[in-house]
KEGUNU-388956 format. One line per 5 residues: number of its first residue (from 1); for each residue z, y, x of C-alpha. Coordinates in steps of 0.02 Angstrom, whole numbers, plus 32768, in hexadecimal, padded with zeros to 4 digits. Layout:
NUM) Z Y X | ...
This chain:
1) D028 EE74 06EB | CFA6 EDFB 0733 | CF9D ED51 06E2 | CFB0 ECB1 0745 | CEF5 EC94 0732
6) CECD ED42 0778 | CF40 ED26 080D | CEF0 EC7D 082F | CE42 ECCC 0827 | CE79 ED52 08A1
11) CEBB ECD2 091D | CE1B EC6E 090D | CDB3 ED0A 092D | CE19 ED2E 09C9 | CE00 EC7A 0A02
16) CD44 EC95 09F6 | CD4A ED39 0A57 | CDB6 ECEB 0ADF | CD40 EC57 0AED | CCA6 ECC6 0AFD
21) CD00 ED36 0B7A | CD24 ECA0 0BE7 | CC89 EC33 0BCF | CC04 ECB8 0BB5 | CB67 EC9A 0B4A
26) CB86 EC07 0AD5 | CB34 EBAD 0A45 | CB8A EB8A 09A1 | CBA4 EAD6 09D8 | CBF0 EB09 0A7F
31) CC69 EB7F 0A27 | CC93 EAF3 09AE | CCBC EA7E 0A3F | CD1D EB02 0A9F | CD87 EB44 0A0E
36) CD8D EAA6 09A3 | CD6A EB10 090A | CCFF EAC7 087E | CC4B EB04 0884 | CC55 EB41 07D0
41) CCE7 EBB2 07FE | CC93 EBE6 08A1 | CBF7 EC20 0846 | CC5E EC91 07D3 | CCC8 ECD5 0861
46) CC34 ECF3 08D4 | CBD5 ED4B 0849 | CC68 EDC3 0835 | CC7A EDDD 08F1 | CBBF EE01 0900
51) CBC4 EE78 086C | CC55 EED6 08BB | CBFB EED2 0963 | CC81 EE75 09C3 | CBFF EDEE 09E3
56) CB41 EDF2 09F2 | CABB ED6C 09E3 | CA2B ED62 0A5F | C984 ED93 0A13 | C929 ED01 0A63
61) C9A9 EC7C 0A94 | CA1E EC8E 09FE | CAB8 EC82 0A6F | CB58 ECDE 0A42 | CB9D ED5E 0ABD
66) CC38 EDCB 0ABB | CC25 EE88 0AB4 | CCD9 EEAA 0AE2 | CD4C EE8E 0B76 | CDD7 EE0F 0B5F
71) CE5B EDDA 0BDC | CDEF ED41 0BFC | CD50 EDA3 0C1F | CD05 ED82 0CCA | CCD2 EE39 0CDE
76) CD1F EEA6 0C55 | CCC9 EF48 0C86 | CC1B EEFC 0C89 | CC3D EE9D 0BE7 | CC5C EF3E 0B88
81) CBCC EF9F 0BD6 | CB50 EF0F 0BBE | CB87 EEFF 0B08 | CB67 EFB8 0AEA | CAC3 EFB6 0B47
86) CA7E EF20 0AE7 | CAB8 EF68 0A40 | CA61 F00E 0A60 | C9C5 EFC2 0AB0 | C99A EF39 0A34
91) C943 EFA2 09AD | C8DE EFFE 0A32 | C8AE EF5B 0A87 | C874 EF11 09E2 | C811 EFAE 09B7
96) C7C1 EFAD 0A63 | C78E EEF7 0A52 | C74B EF1B 09A5 | C6E0 EFAB 09E7 | C6AC EF62 0A90
101) C6B0 EEAC 0A56 | C6F2 EE6E 0AFE | C7A1 EE2C 0B26 | C822 EEAA 0B60 | C8B6 EE80 0BD2
106) C955 EEE5 0BE6 | C9A3 EEDE 0C94 | CA51 EF11 0CCF | CA87 EF36 0D81 | CB0E EEBC 0DBC
111) CB4D EEAD 0E6F | CAA9 EED7 0EC6 | CA3B EE75 0E4D | C9E2 EE94 0DA9 | CA19 EE23 0D1A
116) C9B1 EE03 0C7D | CA2B EE21 0BED | C9B4 EE23 0B57 | C8FF EDFE 0B31 | C884 EE09 0AA0
121) C825 ED76 0AE8 | C837 ED11 0A48 | C7FF EDA4 09DD | C75A EDC3 0A38 | C6B6 ED76 09FA
126) C682 ED6B 0AB0 | C720 ED1A 0AF3 | C700 ECB1 0B8D | C740 EBFF 0B9B | C7B8 EC3D 0C23
131) C814 ECE0 0C35 | C88A ECE0 0BA1 | C928 ECB3 0C00 | C9BB ED2A 0C03 | CA59 ED2F 0C6D
136) C9E2 ED19 0D01 | C9F3 ED80 0DA1 | C957 EDBE 0DFC | C942 EE0B 0EA8 | C954 EEC7 0E96
141) C8DB EEEF 0F23 | C841 EE9B 0EDA | C862 EE9C 0E1D | C811 EF28 0DB9 | C8BA EF4B 0D68
146) C912 EF50 0E10 | C898 EFCB 0E5D | C8A0 F039 0DC2 | C95E F039 0DD1 | C963 F059 0E8C
151) C8E8 F0EA 0E7D | C96D F149 0E1B | C9ED F13E 0EA7 | CA0C F1A5 0F43 | C9CB F15A 0FE5
156) CA7E F13A 1020 | CAA4 F0DB 0F80 | CA09 F06F 0F96 | CA3E F045 1048 | CAEB F017 1009
161) CA9C EF96 0F95 | CA31 EF54 1023 | CAD0 EF39 1088 | CB2E EEF0 0FF5 | CAB7 EE5C 0FE2
166) CA74 EE4D 1094 | CACF EDA8 10B0 | CA96 ED5D 100B | C9F9 ECF7 1028 | C9BB ED06 0F75
171) C9E8 EDBE 0F57 | C9C1 EE10 0FFE | C92E EE81 1027 | C913 EE1E 10C7 | C8E2 ED86 1061
176) C83D EDDB 103C | C82E EE35 10E3 | C855 EEDE 1095 | C899 EF5A 1113 | C8F3 EFFD 10E4
181) C856 F05E 1112 | C7E9 EFF0 10A4 | C866 EFFF 1016 | C865 F0BC 1021 | C7A7 F0BC 1012
186) C7AF F046 0F7D | C82E F0B4 0F24 | C7C7 F150 0F44 | C736 F0F7 0EEF | C7A5 F0D3 0E59
191) C7D9 F189 0E4C | C724 F1C2 0E57 | C6E0 F147 0DD7 | C773 F14E 0D5F | C790 F092 0D5B
196) C7C3 EFFE 0DC6 | C755 EF66 0DDA | C76E EEB7 0E1F | C744 EEA6 0ED5 | C6D1 EE25 0F26
201) C758 EDA6 0F57 | C785 ED89 0EA1 | C6D1 ED90 0E64 | C6A3 ECFF 0ED6 | C728 EC96 0E81
206) C711 ECD2 0DCE | C67A ECE4 0D5E | C6C0 ED7E 0D07 | C6C2 EE37 0D30 | C73D EEBB 0CF6
211) C759 EF76 0CF4 | C807 EFC0 0CDD | C85F F064 0CBE | C917 F086 0CE2 | C99B F099 0C5A
216) CA2B F112 0C75 | CADC F127 0C37 | CAFC F1DF 0C4E | CABA F210 0CF9 | CAC2 F160 0D42
221) CA41 F0D5 0D33 | CA8C F035 0CEE | C9F2 EFC8 0CDD | C93C EFC8 0CAC | C8C3 EF9C 0C22
226) C82B EF32 0C52 | C78D EEF9 0BF9 | C73F EE53 0C31 | C68D EE13 0C22 | C61F ED8C 0C73
231) C5EC EDB1 0D26 | C532 ED8F 0D09 | C521 EE00 0C71 | C523 EEA9 0CC9 | C574 EF04 0D5A
236) C609 EF7A 0D4E | C5A4 F01B 0D4A | C53C EFDD 0CB7 | C5D5 EFA0 0C5A | C636 F040 0C7C
241) C5A7 F0A7 0C37 | C5BA F04A 0B93 | C676 F035 0B84 | C6DA F09D 0C02 | C6F6 F12D 0B8A
246) C73F F0B6 0B08 | C7AF F067 0B8C | C7ED F110 0BCA | C812 F14A 0B18 | C878 F0AD 0AF6
251) C8DB F0BD 0B99 | C8FC F176 0B78 | C938 F152 0AC6 | C9AE F0CB 0B05 | C9F3 F13F 0B8C
256) CA0E F1CB 0B0E | CA6C F159 0A98 | CAD6 F112 0B25 | CB0D F1C3 0B4C | CB44 F1D8 0A96
261) CB91 F12F 0A68 | CBEA F16A 09CB | CB4D F1B6 0980 | CAE5 F120 09B4 | CB61 F0A6 0966
266) CB67 F108 08C3 | CAA9 F10F 08B8 | CA97 F057 08DD | CB1D F026 085F | CACE F08C 07D4
271) CA21 F047 07F4 | CA54 EF95 081D | C9D1 EF9C 08A6 | CA31 EF3D 092A | CA7C EEB6 08BF
276) CA3D EE10 0903
């Protein structure tokens, strides 16, 4: 029979999960303020929750995030899928950054946008001063990750996304003057080259380039993996000649493991590869 101390620890763990489900990414101090639990207790509880993979810690920002859906979760389905995707992708992202040396971002498709959900920015020797933010949404029609994702869809599905965000000033294709005909040409280029790249509208605003490859769960794309480097260093064709094969291998490995979650989880647990 559980002791009073074990029951109290369980309730405190649930308090943490409920807080993260409601508030989203949080620091130790924010969880402390929100749950009123002592930081010493929080550290022990969070270490256990991370070890059991109910919670993850961002590779770069060190923020805690829930891997499970609670009644308080804003979007339970996405919470679970994002948790699985990050868990599977992390070791491949770290290996890719180790081999290519450049930061790698993991993107997830959410409501007509691409959201950065993990990054190795802080683990790259060539990390740029900017670009390490996560939980950031980017325009799907000009981001390398977005074009890589859209290129895996049927034309009717692409047009559905265009319509979904057409009234959103920040997320629409019209913001960058991209017509359905132009978008079709852009996606054909992605299919021919094997990767998506940032388009001119974003390059004028940013001093970084990126190439991206889609990540799948079963037969459906769920996001994309992107490598980032300084705009002035080299163009996309030169960079792809050096690193595209590594990027494609990483994306394919992530997709394969997503299709076999039990096997992926067992492998990861035995190796300890994804433990933050």
